[in-house]
C-alpha positions as CSV (number, residue, x, y, z in Angstrom):
1,M,12.4,-5.6,-9.4
2,G,14.9,-2.4,-9.6
3,G,16.9,-3.4,-6.4
4,R,18.2,-6.8,-7.9
5,V,19.1,-5.5,-11.0
6,A,21.0,-2.9,-9.1
7,L,22.9,-5.4,-6.8
8,E,23.7,-7.9,-9.9
9,F,24.7,-4.7,-12.2
10,C,26.9,-3.9,-8.8
11,L,28.1,-8.0,-8.7
12,D,29.1,-8.0,-12.6
13,H,30.4,-4.4,-13.3
14,P,32.2,-3.5,-9.5
15,D,34.4,-0.8,-11.1
16,L,31.4,0.9,-12.3
17,V,29.8,1.5,-9.0
18,G,30.7,4.0,-6.4
19,G,27.6,3.3,-4.1
20,L,24.6,1.2,-3.9
21,V,20.9,1.6,-2.3
22,L,18.8,-1.2,-2.2
23,V,15.3,-1.1,-1.1
24,G,13.4,-4.1,0.1
25,A,15.3,-5.9,-2.7
26,V,14.5,-9.4,-4.1
27,G,16.9,-11.7,-5.9
28,V,19.1,-11.4,-2.4
29,R,19.2,-15.4,-1.8
30,E,20.1,-16.2,-5.4
31,N,22.9,-14.0,-5.3
32,R,23.9,-15.1,-1.6
33,D,27.3,-16.7,-2.7
34,R,28.3,-13.4,-4.5
35,L,27.4,-10.7,-1.6
36,S,30.3,-10.8,-0.2
37,A,32.3,-9.1,-3.2
38,V,29.8,-6.2,-3.0
39,R,32.8,-3.4,-2.0
40,V,30.8,-0.1,-1.9
41,P,29.0,2.0,0.8
42,T,25.7,0.5,0.3
43,L,22.1,1.6,1.9
44,I,19.9,-1.0,2.8
45,V,16.3,0.0,3.7
46,W,13.3,-2.2,4.2
47,G,9.6,-1.9,4.7
48,G,9.0,-3.3,8.3
49,A,5.4,-4.5,6.6
50,D,7.0,-5.7,3.6
51,A,4.9,-8.6,2.3
52,V,7.0,-9.2,-1.0
53,S,10.8,-9.4,0.2
54,P,11.0,-10.6,3.9
55,I,13.1,-8.4,6.1
56,D,15.4,-11.4,6.6
57,N,17.0,-10.2,2.9
58,G,17.4,-7.4,4.7
59,R,19.5,-8.2,7.0
60,L,21.4,-11.0,4.7
61,L,22.4,-8.3,2.7
62,N,23.4,-6.0,5.7
63,E,25.3,-9.6,7.4
64,K,27.3,-10.1,4.0
65,I,28.1,-6.2,2.9
66,S,31.2,-5.3,4.8
67,A,30.2,-1.4,4.2
68,S,26.6,-1.6,4.6
69,S,23.9,0.2,6.7
70,F,20.3,-1.1,7.4
71,F,17.5,0.8,8.1
72,V,13.9,-0.3,8.5
73,I,11.0,2.0,8.2
74,D,8.6,0.4,10.9
75,G,5.1,-0.4,9.8
76,A,5.9,0.0,5.9
77,P,4.9,-2.1,3.4
78,H,6.9,-2.7,0.1
79,P,7.2,0.6,-1.2
80,C,8.2,1.7,2.2
81,Y,9.5,5.3,0.2
82,L,6.0,6.0,-0.5
83,A,4.1,5.2,3.1
84,Q,7.1,7.4,4.9
85,P,8.7,9.6,2.5
86,A,10.5,12.0,4.8
87,I,11.9,9.1,6.9
88,W,13.3,7.7,3.6
89,H,14.4,10.9,2.4
90,R,16.2,12.1,5.9
91,E,18.0,8.1,5.4
92,L,19.1,9.0,1.6
93,V,20.6,12.2,1.8
94,S,22.6,11.2,5.0
95,F,23.9,8.2,2.9
96,L,24.7,10.6,0.1
97,E,26.4,13.0,2.2
98,K,28.7,10.4,3.6
99,I,30.1,9.1,0.3
């Protein structure tokens, strides 16, 4: 539920957030109407085989958050960072270097 907490914190306290990383986040549909209010650089990472949070949630985040990038780790489950740590690390470091 960390993605949901981070997303809702960013929505409720935008002045305290400089960047956002969402990995297979839940709570996307519940916050659908507020997603376009996210104005910070956002990295959205999803496992291609995520059975907890559908990949359509990641696509919705990417569509609604203007400063976002969306990356899918093919074949990875919900904890995609554990299944493919080298890919996860590369994407995270690249995002952090940009912001």
